[in-house]
Phi, psi and omega in degrees: 000135180269131179245131181274137179301326182294337180278348181285141178292137180285146182288126179292131181295139179293134182285141179290147179299146182300139179283139179286152180293145179301146182297141178272158178278079180247144181292150179295143181280138179293153178296140182296142177282165177305324181291322178296318179297318179296324179293322178294321180292326183262003181059025179249121181293142179294153178291150180296141180288134176226159178304322181294314180295324178296318180295314180298320180297321179292321178299318180297326182284316188271341184303314179299320180294317178298318179297321179295315179297320179297320179295317178299316180300315180298318180295316180297315181299322182283331188259342183290153186300146178278152176294152178288132176297146179233154178266136180228140182273136176290140184301325181292341181253012185279343179207164179210135178250125180292132184286170180106172178296133185302134181285137177252120181278134176279072182294157176290172182282336183213178179080210181217156183204161176204144182222141179215157169254119181299128181096348179241322178125188185285131174280319178180167177227160181220142175079168178286125182276074179250148181299129177225159180303142184266337192056216189288355173301338177300335182294342175298317178292324177301314179294321181297315180297318180296316183286334174296323182268337180226067182298136181239147170282174188307311184249018181278127182290323180083187183292160179276145176236128183264132178286133178255170184297327180297320180295320178297315181296318180293338177290349179268354182294140179260358187255011180204165176286129184208168176258119179266161174086004178286150181238132181299136181091347179284137179255144176228152176291157177300325179298316178295324177297320178296325177297315180291333178287313192264328187281300177263359174072067181276109178295319181294328177290322177301315181290324177298314181297325178296316180291320179298318183296320185258359182055045183243166177276343178223187186259007186300314182296322180292321178299324176298321177296321179299315180291325176295320179294320178299318179297319181294334179270000181078024179275078191285344181247030184238137174221130177253134176240353177201160184276352184255335184092000179294326181286134181292343179286346176279109187229156178197187176231165178297319180297317179296321181293333174294321178299317179292317181300317179297321182289314186287332180288356174283344178276119181301318181295324179293314180302320181294320182291309187288345178276353184280128175288335178199170179203150178259125181244128180307133178069346178262321182103200182274131177249148187240147182284130178290351183266027189297332181293341183253354189287337187258128168086347184242010181056037177279132181233056180107188022244303186202135173264165174203147177198139167194178186298317183289318185275337190071226176254134177229151182199132166246127184232158177228128180226156181241151173212131180276122178231125181055039177078008181234134178286121179252136183267126177249129180243144178215158178216131175237134182229158170062043178262114186241124173279158178300144178290160000282142182217073182298128178062015176073022184296313179291326178295329177297317177294323180297313182293328177290319178294317178296320178294322181300318179297319180293314182300315180299315182294317181293316181299322180288330184272342184302135179212170178244157179206157178267111181279323181222136179263154178301133181088354180287136177288123184242351181179202182200162172262122179262119182280001178084354180235022178100351179274135180228127178248122185297149175244140180234152175285138182271351176201170178294144174250110180260143180235159179235133179184199179253150180306136181087353181286131178264123182252144180260131179255151181222146179254126183245136178293135179276002179079010181276139179282107184268128178223163176303135181100354176300129191287154173299143181090353178289126178286126185237359181178199180212151176255130185228148172240135185079192181214176178078189185294334183269005182297141176277129186224147172224143177292150173240145185226163177292132176283329179219171181296140178282114185275146172292138177304142182291163178300320179298320179294322179294320184287328187264358180293145182250329183284000000 
């Protein structure tokens, strides 16, 4: 039988797979957490998240780390070095006022002045402390610079100084204080040169010593030394332009001159020279102290007068008074004292400054007294361990001071340089309490009142610094 192809049923075309629906705008799903994965493996759904479960989960994760950090902190706090103990002064012991009716100083009518007791401090000052010409008081600094570099004992002659022709020529000047009769090529000891410098006030000798000291043709290098020395002494209102004080540019104040006087009077050789009313110099003859008005009756032992038209009368003086069996040194300085004109070269002003100084010296010497500022066993301060611990300090003996009634003295506590550690016994001397300054300061040792304790564990753990 013949079959026609046209009679065969046509093959139905295979239908295409259904198209997937277009993607919807849905947010990406977060990665499953470990608990979700565990739930899928065990076919157990995770518990629903709550604030409490979230907090607990965080605590479990961070607790070990926090504990480790806390342990490290504790170890560091316990093992790191302790601060060095320091000494501190109790406020009640920081000053002392001498009892009695307040002393009234007979100050001059004008100018400026300052007075102090070495080892106790300043009694008082007068006038505006502004720089004024010093006149020959400048020679105190000249002597100070020389003795710092060439210290002499009381009767030691020291190195030789040769007189030059310039010094001889300047000795002929009629317009300034000078040493006459010097011969070029003649040598004198430094001690004799200091006598000619300080006793009759030789300007030509001051300039010679400046050139000799620096091996220079002029005094410029020496003047630089003078200003450097003034700076080191805290003489903030002082400027030197020459070694003799003849130049008006050499200026200072009474307060600054006290600082210099205290420093230079530590030299035994200087004290011996300025205390001399006169001295015999070979080929020159006898020279006389310009401070003659003060030398009798007041235990005055120097220091230096000065006078010229610009400066008027100037004077730095040193006087002694025995108190409680001990000689106490009183220093004073008066500047800018001018007598009524006419006063050529300040001659009358020189007498004026001496008379004014005489009144002050007499009054201070009569008023000087002693008092007990601190008693033995009195708590004066403490040792601070830096962590809140304080161990009291006591004076090991009475501290006596010398001054005038009503004078307020400042006390200071100084470290004795002892290495303080926990366990240092009671009674151990760890420093000193002092009133005033310099070599003449009154001092008493201070000691621990009780044993110095090691800082507690709590103090070590809670310290922040």
